[in-house]
C-alpha positions as CSV (number, residue, x, y, z in Angstrom):
1,X,206.8,-70.8,10.8
2,X,205.5,-72.2,14.2
3,X,201.4,-73.1,13.8
4,X,200.9,-71.9,16.9
5,X,202.9,-68.7,16.6
6,X,201.2,-68.4,13.3
7,X,197.3,-68.6,14.6
8,X,198.0,-66.1,17.6
9,X,199.3,-63.9,15.0
10,X,196.3,-64.5,12.5
11,X,193.5,-64.3,15.3
12,X,195.4,-61.0,16.8
13,X,195.2,-59.1,13.9
14,X,191.8,-59.6,13.9
15,X,191.8,-59.0,17.3
16,X,193.4,-55.4,16.6
17,X,196.0,-56.7,19.2
18,X,198.9,-54.4,18.5
19,X,202.2,-56.6,20.5
20,X,204.2,-59.4,18.6
21,X,203.3,-62.7,19.2
22,X,205.6,-64.9,21.0
23,X,205.7,-68.7,22.2
24,X,205.0,-69.0,26.0
25,X,207.3,-71.1,28.1
26,X,207.6,-74.6,29.4
27,X,206.1,-73.7,32.9
28,X,203.5,-71.2,31.5
29,X,200.1,-72.1,33.5
30,X,197.1,-69.9,32.4
31,X,195.5,-67.4,35.4
32,X,192.8,-68.5,37.4
33,X,190.2,-65.8,35.6
34,X,191.5,-66.9,31.5
35,X,188.4,-68.3,29.8
36,X,190.0,-71.9,28.2
37,X,187.8,-73.6,25.2
38,X,189.7,-76.9,24.1
39,X,189.0,-80.2,21.7
40,X,190.6,-83.1,21.2
41,X,193.0,-83.8,18.4
42,X,192.9,-87.7,17.5
43,X,196.5,-88.8,15.4
44,X,197.1,-92.3,15.0
45,X,200.4,-91.9,17.3
46,X,198.1,-90.8,20.6
47,X,195.9,-87.7,21.6
48,X,196.4,-84.1,21.7
49,X,194.4,-81.3,23.0
50,X,194.1,-77.7,21.4
51,X,192.9,-74.8,23.5
52,X,192.3,-71.4,23.1
53,X,192.5,-68.8,25.9
54,X,191.1,-65.4,26.6
55,X,192.1,-63.1,29.4
56,X,189.5,-61.6,31.5
57,X,190.0,-58.1,29.4
58,X,190.0,-59.5,26.2
59,X,186.4,-61.5,27.2
60,X,184.8,-58.6,28.7
61,X,186.0,-56.4,25.0
62,X,184.5,-59.5,23.4
63,X,181.0,-58.8,24.7
64,X,181.0,-60.3,28.1
65,X,181.5,-64.2,29.3
66,X,178.8,-66.3,27.2
67,X,179.5,-63.8,23.9
68,X,183.0,-63.6,24.4
69,X,183.4,-67.8,24.9
70,X,181.4,-68.1,21.8
71,X,184.3,-65.8,19.8
72,X,187.0,-67.3,21.0
73,X,185.4,-71.1,20.6
74,X,185.2,-69.7,17.1
75,X,188.8,-69.9,16.4
76,X,189.3,-73.0,18.2
77,X,187.3,-74.4,15.3
78,X,189.0,-72.7,12.4
79,X,192.8,-72.5,14.1
80,X,192.7,-75.8,15.7
81,X,191.6,-77.5,12.6
82,X,195.1,-76.1,11.1
83,X,197.1,-77.3,14.1
84,X,195.4,-80.8,14.0
85,X,196.3,-81.3,10.2
86,X,199.8,-80.1,11.1
87,X,199.9,-83.3,13.4
88,X,198.2,-85.4,10.8
89,X,195.1,-86.1,13.1
90,X,191.4,-84.2,13.3
91,X,190.1,-82.1,15.9
92,X,187.0,-83.4,18.0
93,X,183.6,-81.4,17.1
94,X,183.2,-81.4,21.0
95,X,184.7,-78.3,22.8
96,X,185.4,-78.6,26.9
97,X,186.3,-75.7,29.7
98,X,189.8,-76.1,30.4
99,X,192.6,-78.9,29.8
100,X,193.1,-82.1,31.1
101,X,196.6,-83.1,29.1
102,X,200.0,-82.2,30.3
103,X,200.9,-78.5,28.5
104,X,203.7,-79.0,25.5
105,X,204.0,-75.7,24.3
106,X,201.9,-72.7,22.9
107,X,201.7,-69.2,21.8
108,X,200.7,-65.6,22.8
109,X,199.7,-62.1,21.8
110,X,198.7,-58.9,23.5
111,X,197.3,-55.4,23.0
112,X,195.1,-52.9,24.3
113,X,192.2,-55.3,24.0
114,X,193.4,-58.0,26.3
115,X,195.6,-61.0,25.8
116,X,195.0,-64.2,23.6
117,X,196.4,-67.5,23.5
118,X,196.7,-71.1,21.9
119,X,198.4,-74.0,23.7
120,X,199.0,-77.7,22.4
121,X,198.9,-80.4,25.3
122,X,199.8,-83.8,25.2
123,X,202.0,-86.4,26.4
124,X,204.2,-86.4,23.6
125,X,207.8,-85.1,24.2
126,X,208.0,-81.3,23.0
127,X,210.6,-82.4,20.3
128,X,208.9,-84.9,18.6
129,X,205.3,-83.0,17.9
130,X,207.5,-79.7,16.5
131,X,209.3,-82.9,14.4
132,X,205.8,-83.4,13.0
133,X,204.6,-80.2,12.5
134,X,207.7,-78.5,11.0
135,X,209.7,-81.0,8.3
136,X,209.1,-84.7,7.7
137,X,213.2,-85.0,7.3
138,X,213.4,-84.2,10.9
139,X,211.3,-87.0,11.5
140,X,212.7,-89.8,10.1
141,X,216.1,-88.7,12.3
142,X,214.3,-88.3,15.2
143,X,214.7,-90.4,18.1
144,X,211.5,-91.2,19.0
145,X,210.4,-92.2,15.8
146,X,208.6,-95.1,17.1
147,X,206.0,-92.9,18.6
148,X,205.0,-91.6,15.0
149,X,205.1,-94.8,12.7
150,X,201.3,-94.6,12.2
151,X,201.1,-91.2,12.1
152,X,199.7,-90.8,8.0
153,X,201.5,-88.1,6.1
154,X,200.4,-86.8,2.7
155,X,203.0,-87.1,0.1
156,X,202.4,-85.4,-3.4
157,X,205.0,-85.5,-6.3
158,X,204.5,-82.1,-8.3
159,X,205.4,-82.0,-12.1
160,X,205.0,-78.2,-12.6
161,X,202.8,-75.2,-12.3
162,X,201.2,-72.3,-14.2
163,X,199.3,-69.2,-14.3
164,X,196.2,-68.6,-16.3
165,X,193.4,-66.2,-17.2
166,X,189.7,-67.5,-16.1
167,X,189.0,-66.8,-20.4
168,X,191.8,-69.2,-21.1
169,X,190.4,-72.3,-18.4
170,X,187.3,-71.8,-19.7
171,X,188.8,-72.4,-23.1
172,X,190.2,-75.7,-22.0
173,X,189.2,-78.9,-24.0
174,X,190.3,-82.5,-24.8
175,X,193.5,-82.0,-26.9
176,X,194.4,-78.5,-25.3
177,X,198.4,-78.6,-24.2
178,X,199.1,-76.7,-20.9
179,X,203.0,-75.4,-20.4
180,X,204.1,-75.6,-16.9
181,X,207.2,-73.7,-15.6
182,X,209.3,-76.7,-15.9
183,X,212.2,-77.9,-18.0
184,X,211.6,-81.3,-19.7
185,X,214.0,-83.9,-17.7
186,X,214.2,-81.2,-14.5
187,X,213.6,-82.7,-11.4
188,X,210.0,-82.6,-10.0
189,X,209.4,-81.6,-6.5
190,X,208.0,-84.3,-3.5
191,X,206.1,-82.5,-0.9
192,X,204.9,-83.8,2.3
193,X,201.4,-82.0,3.6
194,X,202.3,-79.2,1.5
195,X,205.8,-78.8,2.0
196,X,209.0,-79.8,-0.4
197,X,211.4,-82.2,1.3
198,X,213.0,-84.0,-1.6
199,X,213.2,-83.6,-5.8
200,X,213.3,-86.6,-7.6
201,X,212.7,-88.0,-11.4
202,X,209.5,-89.6,-12.8
203,X,209.6,-93.8,-13.2
204,X,207.5,-96.6,-14.2
205,X,207.1,-99.1,-11.8
206,X,205.0,-102.0,-12.9
207,X,203.0,-100.1,-15.5
208,X,202.4,-97.2,-12.8
209,X,203.9,-94.2,-12.2
210,X,206.5,-93.5,-9.3
211,X,209.5,-91.1,-8.3
212,X,213.0,-91.7,-7.6
213,X,214.6,-89.5,-4.8
214,X,217.6,-87.6,-6.0
215,X,218.1,-84.9,-3.8
216,X,216.6,-84.1,0.0
217,X,215.9,-80.7,0.4
218,X,217.1,-78.3,3.3
219,X,214.1,-77.9,5.6
220,X,215.4,-74.3,6.1
221,X,215.9,-73.5,2.4
222,X,211.6,-73.3,2.1
């Protein structure tokens, strides 16, 4: 799911907004009466802004201008950090009123209590931002890859998983063998920012473990 769409869905549920969250169009503009709070996202590939927006009705229902502003600013801190992480960056602790960078994409949800929106602003093409947020294999094929060469991504090789009861976890000791949900010799998962992108086999490279890629996972399959 689109990170912005997921974020407004989560906030909308907390606000009791009954409508369905939807993406805002390329020419979307906030109303003059909307309350907008933004923070910068710093990434090696450039700067972005993420903003939360409450319309006049929502701010009123949240307790008025000051209290409503503080409440949507809290959602900026929590959900903005998630979006910043999806871009391989970090969210600034300093919040600002309004947005200074060009609109890239956004999502909105409405209900009886008003309308809540979140937007991402910046100077990178929307397609490049989408590639960073959704799947690493798409990045490798993007025409604008040069803009993303220095964006850090967390790559994890996962041997397997299991579930344990608390009593079993407390009984763990040196020498305990934990059985995993994967057969010996089966390919292991390779994840980027928590998303499976490939599978591979364990190898040894200069006395250190490595993974040889044997399969690229379809981005639509997980």
